[in-house]
N, C-alpha and C positions, 0 to 999 in steps of 0.2 A: 331212455324215453321210448315208448312203444312206437313202432312204425305204422304206416298206413295199412299194412297187411294185418297187423294185430288189431287195429281199430275196426277194420272191415269184418273180422271174425266175430267181434262182439255185437255187431248189428243184427237186428231181428227181422226176419221176413214175415210176410203176412201169415203164411202157414204156421210158423212158429208162434206168432202172436195169438192165433186162434187156440193153439195148444197150451200156451203158457198162462193165459189169462182165464181165471175161473169163470164159469157161466154166471151171469148176474153181476159181475164186477165191471163197472164202467172204466174204460181206459181208451187211450188214443195211441196209435202207432204213427209216429212222425219221423220220417227219415231214419227208420230202423231203430228208434228209441221208443220204449214203452213209457207212457205217462199215465200213472194210476190216478184216478180222480178221488179227491177227498169226499166224504159224505156231503150230500146236498144240505144247504141251509133250508129252513122251513120256507122262506120266501122263494128261493130258487126252485124248490120242489113244487110249490104252488103255481109259479109262472110256467114251468114246463107242462104241468097238467092242464093248465088253462089254455095254452096255445095248442096243445094236442087236441083237446076237445073241440076247439073252434075249427081247426083244419079238418078233423075227422068228421065232425058234424056237417060242415059245409060240403065236403066231398060226397058224403052219403045223401044229403038232401038234394043235391043237384045231379046225382047219378053220374058223376064224372069218372068214376073208376080210379085207377091208381091206388096207391097205398101210403098212408101216413105211418111213420115209425116214431117210437118214443124211446130214446136213450138205449144204451147197451146193445146197439145193432151197428155193425161195422160196415163201412163202405171202402172197399179196397181199390184205391185209385191208382196205385202203382204196387210193385212188389214189396216196397218198404214203407208204404203210407196207407193207413187204414183208420181214419178218424171215426168217432162215434158221436154224431151230433146229438144234442139234447132232444131235438125234434127234427124230423125230416119228412119230405114228401117225394114220391117217385111217380111220374106219369105212367098211365097204363101201358103205353107202347114200349116202356123200358123195364117193366116188371119181370120179364123173362130173365133178366140179369141178376135178380134177387134170389139167392139160395137160402137155405135154412139158417146157416151160420152168419152169412154176410153177403153183401152185394158186390159184384164186379163193376166198378165205376162209381161215380159220385151220384148223390141224389139231385133232384131238380131244385129243391129248396132245402137249405141247411139252416138250422136255428141253433144258436148257442146262447145259453143263459150264463152270463159271466159271474164267476166267483173270484175272490181275491187270489186264489191259487191258480186259476186258469186265465187270468186277464191277459198276460203276455201272449199266450198261445192263441186265444180267441181273436185278439186284435192284430196279432202279428203272423205267426206261422200258419194258422188255420186260414186266415184271409187269403194268403198266397196259395196255399194248398188247394182250397176250394176254387180259386180263380183258375189255376192251372188245370184242374180237373173238369172245368167247364160247367160248374154248378151255377145255374141261371140266377138264383137269388140266394143271398146270404144275409140272414137277419141276426143282428147282435143286440141282445137285450141285457143291459147292465143295471141291475137293481141297486147295486152299491153306489154307483156314481149317478144314478137316475138319468141314464143316457140310453138312447135307442138309435141304432143305425140300420138302414135297409140298403143293402148293396145289390145292384143289378149288373149283370154282365153285359158290357157293350164293347163289341169288337175285341173280345178277349181280355178286357180289363174291367175291374169293378168301378162303378160310379155310384155315388150316393143318389138314391131315388128322391125326387122332389116330393114333398108332402103337401097335400091340399090343406089349406088353412093352418099350415105349420104343424099338423098333427095326424092327418089321414094318409095312410099308405095303401095303395092299390096294387095288388099282385098282378104280374103279367103271366106267371105260370098258372095261377088259378084265376081266370077271368071272373070278375064279379066279387071276388073275395077282397075285403079290406080290413084294416086294423086302425083303431084310434090309439095313438100313443098314450093318451091320458088313461086308458084302461090299464096299460102295462105298468104305469108308474103309480097307480092308485094303491092306497093302503087302507083297508084290505082291498084285494082285487074284486071287481064286480062279478056278479054271477055269470058264468060262461053261457048259460042257457039264454039269458036276456041279451047278451052281446051277440050271440049267434042269430037270435031272432031279428035284431037290427040289421045285421049283415044280409040276411036272406030277404029282408023286406024291400031291399032296393031292386 
């Protein structure tokens, strides 16, 4: 049976992760292990684009600065942990940490669109990884189970954010930004432009 030394030699560092994973391939490095993502379903792809357009449009319209990221961009939170959220947002005062290949530290908002293949990681490992990295908000969108969770960091631990009318989430990282859970569970998804207009109208 291999010993601890043998196992340690098999673990991958962030620098090796950047070198081993081809550009354009979505993957996560969790505790030294690379998890390659399976191709997105049509629904997951649509949800990812929808959320990115809402966040990017809101940030631009309000002149907030910062930068939204969509998939395939790594956040190196330790030497052996570098998740790639489906969508992320980084505040302007932390953008100096973002290099071309990846960022040193976690985003301020991390969003994961759950697939059957990623469910355990999204609800389990990544929740604790983002929590330990100090990610202020972690949004879990699960189109398969028709379930949405918005987790906010409180005293170093994630707590479920309360929803207005059981469906409206208001971000603390992006003041004035809100989401209607009904939008995220609708089939087909509503037009992002119309939803963004509703958000900006408040």
